[in-house]
N, CA, C and O atoms as CSV, one atom per row, in Angstrom:
chain,resi,resn,atom,element,x,y,z
A,1,UNK,N,N,-12.095,6.112,24.178
A,1,UNK,CA,C,-12.115,6.801,22.840
A,1,UNK,C,C,-10.769,6.960,22.343
A,1,UNK,O,O,-9.847,7.318,23.077
A,2,UNK,N,N,-10.623,6.688,21.036
A,2,UNK,CA,C,-9.449,6.833,20.340
A,2,UNK,C,C,-9.529,8.037,19.371
A,2,UNK,O,O,-10.581,8.458,18.889
A,3,UNK,N,N,-8.208,8.580,19.124
A,3,UNK,CA,C,-8.139,9.750,18.295
A,3,UNK,C,C,-6.889,9.463,17.491
A,3,UNK,O,O,-5.826,9.248,18.073
A,4,UNK,N,N,-6.988,9.451,16.113
A,4,UNK,CA,C,-5.955,9.220,15.259
A,4,UNK,C,C,-5.556,10.481,14.699
A,4,UNK,O,O,-6.407,11.190,14.163
A,5,UNK,N,N,-4.196,10.884,14.774
A,5,UNK,CA,C,-3.749,12.140,14.204
A,5,UNK,C,C,-2.650,11.732,13.233
A,5,UNK,O,O,-1.826,10.871,13.543
A,6,UNK,N,N,-2.639,12.376,12.014
A,6,UNK,CA,C,-1.590,12.194,11.063
A,6,UNK,C,C,-1.146,13.527,10.671
A,6,UNK,O,O,-1.953,14.419,10.409
A,7,UNK,N,N,0.333,13.709,10.617
A,7,UNK,CA,C,0.857,15.006,10.095
A,7,UNK,C,C,2.162,14.619,9.668
A,7,UNK,O,O,2.676,13.544,9.977
A,8,UNK,N,N,2.736,15.553,8.907
A,8,UNK,CA,C,4.130,15.557,8.321
A,8,UNK,C,C,4.852,16.557,9.111
A,8,UNK,O,O,6.079,16.576,9.015
A,9,UNK,N,N,4.243,17.409,9.896
A,9,UNK,CA,C,4.866,18.479,10.523
A,9,UNK,C,C,5.313,18.092,11.906
A,9,UNK,O,O,4.415,17.960,12.738
A,10,UNK,N,N,6.536,17.892,12.283
A,10,UNK,CA,C,6.970,17.252,13.445
A,10,UNK,C,C,6.760,18.314,14.582
A,10,UNK,O,O,6.382,17.943,15.693
A,11,UNK,N,N,6.982,19.520,14.328
A,11,UNK,CA,C,6.631,20.600,15.279
A,11,UNK,C,C,5.239,20.519,15.854
A,11,UNK,O,O,5.067,20.616,17.069
A,12,UNK,N,N,4.193,20.334,14.971
A,12,UNK,CA,C,2.831,20.275,15.468
A,12,UNK,C,C,2.581,19.026,16.301
A,12,UNK,O,O,1.840,19.048,17.284
A,13,UNK,N,N,3.204,17.962,15.893
A,13,UNK,CA,C,2.939,16.642,16.673
A,13,UNK,C,C,3.617,16.831,17.985
A,13,UNK,O,O,3.048,16.376,18.977
A,14,UNK,N,N,4.821,17.474,18.130
A,14,UNK,CA,C,5.344,17.629,19.375
A,14,UNK,C,C,4.606,18.668,20.242
A,14,UNK,O,O,4.766,18.632,21.461
A,15,UNK,N,N,3.758,19.647,19.642
A,15,UNK,CA,C,3.028,20.372,20.548
A,15,UNK,C,C,1.891,19.497,21.114
A,15,UNK,O,O,1.599,19.423,22.307
A,16,UNK,N,N,1.267,18.821,20.066
A,16,UNK,CA,C,0.166,17.906,20.551
A,16,UNK,C,C,0.433,16.870,21.712
A,16,UNK,O,O,-0.341,16.603,22.631
A,17,UNK,N,N,1.780,16.301,21.467
A,17,UNK,CA,C,2.020,15.319,22.500
A,17,UNK,C,C,2.346,16.028,23.854
A,17,UNK,O,O,2.064,15.508,24.933
A,18,UNK,N,N,2.970,17.276,23.732
A,18,UNK,CA,C,3.220,18.026,25.063
A,18,UNK,C,C,1.910,18.260,25.773
A,18,UNK,O,O,1.736,17.978,26.958
A,19,UNK,N,N,0.916,18.840,24.909
A,19,UNK,CA,C,-0.439,19.151,25.505
A,19,UNK,C,C,-1.089,17.782,26.067
A,19,UNK,O,O,-1.647,17.817,27.164
A,20,UNK,N,N,-1.032,16.696,25.406
A,20,UNK,CA,C,-1.615,15.428,25.823
A,20,UNK,C,C,-0.966,14.971,27.109
A,20,UNK,O,O,-1.697,14.387,27.909
A,21,UNK,N,N,0.298,15.153,27.418
A,21,UNK,CA,C,0.990,14.718,28.522
A,21,UNK,C,C,0.515,15.713,29.688
A,21,UNK,O,O,0.326,15.295,30.830
A,22,UNK,N,N,0.356,16.903,29.369
A,22,UNK,CA,C,-0.244,17.837,30.484
A,22,UNK,C,C,-1.572,17.399,30.885
A,22,UNK,O,O,-1.947,17.539,32.049
A,23,UNK,N,N,-2.340,16.849,29.941
A,23,UNK,CA,C,-3.812,16.477,30.155
A,23,UNK,C,C,-3.909,15.155,30.774
A,23,UNK,O,O,-5.019,14.737,31.105
A,24,UNK,N,N,-2.782,14.409,30.975
A,24,UNK,CA,C,-2.662,13.077,31.309
A,24,UNK,C,C,-3.439,12.159,30.305
A,24,UNK,O,O,-4.188,11.280,30.730
A,25,UNK,N,N,-3.266,12.355,29.091
A,25,UNK,CA,C,-3.720,11.490,27.972
A,25,UNK,C,C,-2.747,10.492,27.587
A,25,UNK,O,O,-1.579,10.830,27.394
A,26,UNK,N,N,-3.130,9.279,27.457
A,26,UNK,CA,C,-2.240,8.186,27.048
A,26,UNK,C,C,-1.865,8.327,25.486
A,26,UNK,O,O,-2.729,8.470,24.621
A,27,UNK,N,N,-0.608,8.277,25.245
A,27,UNK,CA,C,-0.227,8.478,23.836
A,27,UNK,C,C,0.397,7.144,23.297
A,27,UNK,O,O,1.233,6.516,23.947
A,28,UNK,N,N,-0.037,6.772,22.133
A,28,UNK,CA,C,0.705,5.720,21.521
A,28,UNK,C,C,1.129,6.273,20.100
A,28,UNK,O,O,0.300,6.678,19.285
A,29,UNK,N,N,2.480,6.254,19.877
A,29,UNK,CA,C,3.032,6.913,18.728
A,29,UNK,C,C,3.228,5.669,17.790
A,29,UNK,O,O,3.605,4.572,18.203
A,30,UNK,N,N,2.931,5.959,16.484
A,30,UNK,CA,C,3.323,4.875,15.523
A,30,UNK,C,C,3.726,5.756,14.216
A,30,UNK,O,O,2.917,6.483,13.639
A,31,UNK,N,N,4.910,5.615,13.875
A,31,UNK,CA,C,5.582,6.279,12.578
A,31,UNK,C,C,5.041,5.393,11.471
A,31,UNK,O,O,5.141,4.166,11.500
A,32,UNK,N,N,4.481,6.060,10.522
A,32,UNK,CA,C,3.940,5.355,9.357
A,32,UNK,C,C,4.983,5.479,8.178
A,32,UNK,O,O,5.421,6.563,7.792
A,33,UNK,N,N,5.307,4.351,7.687
A,33,UNK,CA,C,6.302,4.212,6.682
A,33,UNK,C,C,5.633,4.934,5.413
A,33,UNK,O,O,4.453,4.680,5.171
A,34,UNK,N,N,6.293,5.763,4.653
A,34,UNK,CA,C,5.719,6.374,3.496
A,34,UNK,C,C,5.306,5.478,2.455
A,34,UNK,O,O,4.319,5.779,1.783
A,35,UNK,N,N,5.992,4.318,2.215
A,35,UNK,CA,C,5.414,3.312,1.350
A,35,UNK,C,C,4.003,2.825,1.683
A,35,UNK,O,O,3.215,2.583,0.768
A,36,UNK,N,N,3.668,2.678,2.942
A,36,UNK,CA,C,2.466,2.240,3.425
A,36,UNK,C,C,1.301,3.261,2.939
A,36,UNK,O,O,0.180,2.905,2.576
A,37,UNK,N,N,1.732,4.476,2.995
A,37,UNK,CA,C,0.657,5.522,2.664
A,37,UNK,C,C,0.499,5.518,1.170
A,37,UNK,O,O,-0.635,5.572,0.693
A,38,UNK,N,N,1.641,5.452,0.344
A,38,UNK,CA,C,1.611,5.415,-1.014
A,38,UNK,C,C,0.873,4.183,-1.500
A,38,UNK,O,O,0.176,4.258,-2.512
A,39,UNK,N,N,1.006,2.973,-0.774
A,39,UNK,CA,C,0.267,1.937,-1.211
A,39,UNK,C,C,-1.210,2.088,-0.901
A,39,UNK,O,O,-2.018,1.665,-1.727
A,40,UNK,N,N,-1.602,2.620,0.151
A,40,UNK,CA,C,-3.017,2.930,0.494
A,40,UNK,C,C,-3.630,3.883,-0.626
A,40,UNK,O,O,-4.690,3.564,-1.164
A,41,UNK,N,N,-2.990,5.004,-0.960
A,41,UNK,CA,C,-3.358,5.867,-1.929
A,41,UNK,C,C,-3.595,5.085,-3.328
A,41,UNK,O,O,-4.624,5.214,-3.992
A,42,UNK,N,N,-2.669,4.381,-3.632
A,42,UNK,CA,C,-2.801,3.622,-4.952
A,42,UNK,C,C,-3.943,2.620,-4.899
A,42,UNK,O,O,-4.610,2.403,-5.912
A,43,UNK,N,N,-4.175,2.036,-3.809
A,43,UNK,CA,C,-5.416,1.125,-3.700
A,43,UNK,C,C,-6.677,2.053,-3.843
A,43,UNK,O,O,-7.587,1.708,-4.597
A,44,UNK,N,N,-6.744,3.210,-3.141
A,44,UNK,CA,C,-7.925,3.978,-3.232
A,44,UNK,C,C,-8.212,4.315,-4.698
A,44,UNK,O,O,-9.350,4.235,-5.161
A,45,UNK,N,N,-7.094,4.712,-5.449
A,45,UNK,CA,C,-7.246,5.279,-6.873
A,45,UNK,C,C,-7.839,4.047,-7.681
A,45,UNK,O,O,-8.795,4.150,-8.450
A,46,UNK,N,N,-7.146,2.851,-7.411
A,46,UNK,CA,C,-7.564,1.711,-8.201
A,46,UNK,C,C,-9.104,1.381,-8.050
A,46,UNK,O,O,-9.807,1.088,-9.017
A,47,UNK,N,N,-9.533,1.451,-6.829
A,47,UNK,CA,C,-10.987,1.246,-6.508
A,47,UNK,C,C,-11.911,2.319,-7.163
A,47,UNK,O,O,-12.923,2.035,-7.805
A,48,UNK,N,N,-11.464,3.557,-6.936
A,48,UNK,CA,C,-12.228,4.642,-7.355
A,48,UNK,C,C,-12.342,4.680,-8.899
A,48,UNK,O,O,-13.358,5.170,-9.394
A,49,UNK,N,N,-11.374,4.199,-9.674
A,49,UNK,CA,C,-11.222,4.363,-11.067
A,49,UNK,C,C,-11.482,3.031,-11.918
A,49,UNK,O,O,-11.212,2.891,-13.111
A,50,UNK,N,N,-12.089,2.035,-11.029
A,50,UNK,CA,C,-12.437,0.788,-11.643
A,50,UNK,C,C,-13.389,0.910,-12.626
A,50,UNK,O,O,-14.432,1.525,-12.402
A,51,UNK,N,N,-13.094,0.264,-13.970
A,51,UNK,CA,C,-14.133,0.233,-14.921
A,51,UNK,C,C,-14.252,-1.264,-15.251
A,51,UNK,O,O,-13.243,-1.918,-15.515
A,52,UNK,N,N,-15.538,-1.836,-15.236
A,52,UNK,CA,C,-15.663,-3.178,-15.647
A,52,UNK,C,C,-15.350,-3.418,-17.152
A,52,UNK,O,O,-15.655,-2.603,-18.023
A,53,UNK,N,N,-14.741,-4.556,-17.383
A,53,UNK,CA,C,-14.262,-4.925,-18.811
A,53,UNK,C,C,-15.529,-5.392,-19.596
A,53,UNK,O,O,-15.597,-5.315,-20.823
A,54,UNK,N,N,-16.473,-5.854,-18.848
A,54,UNK,CA,C,-17.658,-6.632,-19.709
A,54,UNK,C,C,-18.932,-6.095,-18.993
A,54,UNK,O,O,-18.887,-5.834,-17.791
A,55,UNK,N,N,-20.041,-5.931,-19.706
A,55,UNK,CA,C,-21.318,-5.562,-19.149
A,55,UNK,C,C,-21.693,-6.736,-18.083
A,55,UNK,O,O,-21.218,-7.870,-18.145
A,56,UNK,N,N,-22.578,-6.310,-17.138
A,56,UNK,CA,C,-23.013,-7.356,-16.289
A,56,UNK,C,C,-23.688,-8.642,-16.686
A,56,UNK,O,O,-24.615,-8.514,-17.485
A,57,UNK,N,N,-23.404,-9.818,-16.288
A,57,UNK,CA,C,-23.909,-11.025,-16.766
A,57,UNK,C,C,-25.358,-11.058,-16.698
A,57,UNK,O,O,-25.968,-11.810,-17.458
A,58,UNK,N,N,-26.015,-10.274,-15.815
A,58,UNK,CA,C,-27.483,-10.365,-15.780
A,58,UNK,C,C,-28.183,-9.374,-16.790
A,58,UNK,O,O,-29.394,-9.430,-17.004
A,59,UNK,N,N,-27.377,-8.499,-17.371
A,59,UNK,CA,C,-27.942,-7.628,-18.236
A,59,UNK,C,C,-28.464,-6.439,-17.468
A,59,UNK,O,O,-27.740,-5.878,-16.646
A,60,UNK,N,N,-29.837,-5.991,-17.734
A,60,UNK,CA,C,-30.327,-4.887,-17.044
A,60,UNK,C,C,-30.707,-5.351,-15.532
A,60,UNK,O,O,-31.552,-6.237,-15.404
A,61,UNK,N,N,-30.147,-4.815,-14.473
A,61,UNK,CA,C,-30.343,-5.285,-13.233
A,61,UNK,C,C,-31.830,-4.980,-12.694
A,61,UNK,O,O,-32.422,-5.703,-11.893
A,62,UNK,N,N,-32.295,-3.902,-13.208
A,62,UNK,CA,C,-33.705,-3.672,-12.744
A,62,UNK,C,C,-34.678,-4.640,-13.326
A,62,UNK,O,O,-35.550,-5.169,-12.636
A,63,UNK,N,N,-34.529,-4.860,-14.560
A,63,UNK,CA,C,-35.286,-5.932,-15.160
A,63,UNK,C,C,-35.209,-7.402,-14.569
A,63,UNK,O,O,-36.180,-8.149,-14.447
A,64,UNK,N,N,-34.003,-7.676,-14.250
A,64,UNK,CA,C,-33.727,-8.963,-13.551
A,64,UNK,C,C,-34.272,-9.055,-12.176
A,64,UNK,O,O,-34.862,-10.076,-11.822
A,65,UNK,N,N,-34.120,-8.117,-11.437
A,65,UNK,CA,C,-34.797,-8.048,-10.138
A,65,UNK,C,C,-36.307,-8.041,-10.147
A,65,UNK,O,O,-36.933,-8.583,-9.236
A,66,UNK,N,N,-36.912,-7.432,-11.169
A,66,UNK,CA,C,-38.422,-7.677,-11.258
A,66,UNK,C,C,-38.770,-8.950,-11.646
A,66,UNK,O,O,-39.770,-9.473,-11.155
A,67,UNK,N,N,-38.009,-9.594,-12.555
A,67,UNK,CA,C,-38.179,-10.998,-12.834
A,67,UNK,C,C,-38.044,-12.051,-11.793
A,67,UNK,O,O,-38.782,-13.035,-11.732
A,68,UNK,N,N,-36.971,-11.772,-10.901
A,68,UNK,CA,C,-36.516,-12.764,-9.820
A,68,UNK,C,C,-37.450,-12.615,-8.597
A,68,UNK,O,O,-37.897,-13.541,-7.921
A,69,UNK,N,N,-37.655,-11.384,-8.439
A,69,UNK,CA,C,-38.397,-11.144,-7.061
A,69,UNK,C,C,-39.727,-11.203,-7.143
A,69,UNK,O,O,-40.235,-10.707,-8.149
A,70,UNK,N,N,-40.512,-11.749,-6.230
A,70,UNK,CA,C,-41.845,-11.730,-6.200
A,70,UNK,C,C,-42.363,-11.245,-4.891
A,70,UNK,O,O,-41.723,-11.456,-3.862
A,71,UNK,N,N,-43.506,-10.598,-4.887
A,71,UNK,CA,C,-44.105,-10.188,-3.721
A,71,UNK,C,C,-44.919,-11.332,-3.003
A,71,UNK,O,O,-45.745,-12.000,-3.624
A,72,UNK,N,N,-44.642,-11.528,-1.645
A,72,UNK,CA,C,-45.200,-12.642,-0.923
A,72,UNK,C,C,-45.414,-12.190,0.495
A,72,UNK,O,O,-44.746,-11.268,0.963
A,73,UNK,N,N,-46.444,-12.899,1.267
A,73,UNK,CA,C,-46.529,-12.454,2.627
A,73,UNK,C,C,-45.360,-13.074,3.349
A,73,UNK,O,O,-44.893,-14.169,3.036
A,74,UNK,N,N,-44.910,-12.317,4.335
A,74,UNK,CA,C,-43.804,-12.714,5.146
A,74,UNK,C,C,-44.365,-13.494,6.323
A,74,UNK,O,O,-45.493,-13.221,6.734
A,75,UNK,N,N,-43.566,-14.544,6.941
A,75,UNK,CA,C,-44.165,-15.231,8.057
A,75,UNK,C,C,-44.641,-14.310,9.320
A,75,UNK,O,O,-45.612,-14.666,9.988
A,76,UNK,N,N,-43.994,-13.227,9.596
A,76,UNK,CA,C,-44.317,-12.497,10.612
A,76,UNK,C,C,-45.406,-11.286,10.275
A,76,UNK,O,O,-45.692,-10.421,11.103
A,77,UNK,N,N,-45.864,-11.340,9.189
A,77,UNK,CA,C,-46.775,-10.222,8.782
A,77,UNK,C,C,-48.226,-10.536,9.112
A,77,UNK,O,O,-49.091,-9.669,8.996
A,78,UNK,N,N,-48.501,-11.785,9.527
A,78,UNK,CA,C,-49.883,-12.159,9.787
A,78,UNK,C,C,-50.312,-11.917,11.185
A,78,UNK,O,O,-51.460,-12.192,11.534
């Protein structure tokens, strides 16, 4: 099992590390560069705020699905 903890509070992290050592838990510490966090947050905002510049090429997706899709017997349904 893995557990990922992130904090800007060095005191809290030190307490967690000390407790983990007492419990014989393996610790891998990785300092995250603040630029990486900023890039991740920027990417999240870009994805969440995405607005298409043009309407979908298929028009109404429900109508398209009804026209393209057909009911049929599947090979394993017999």
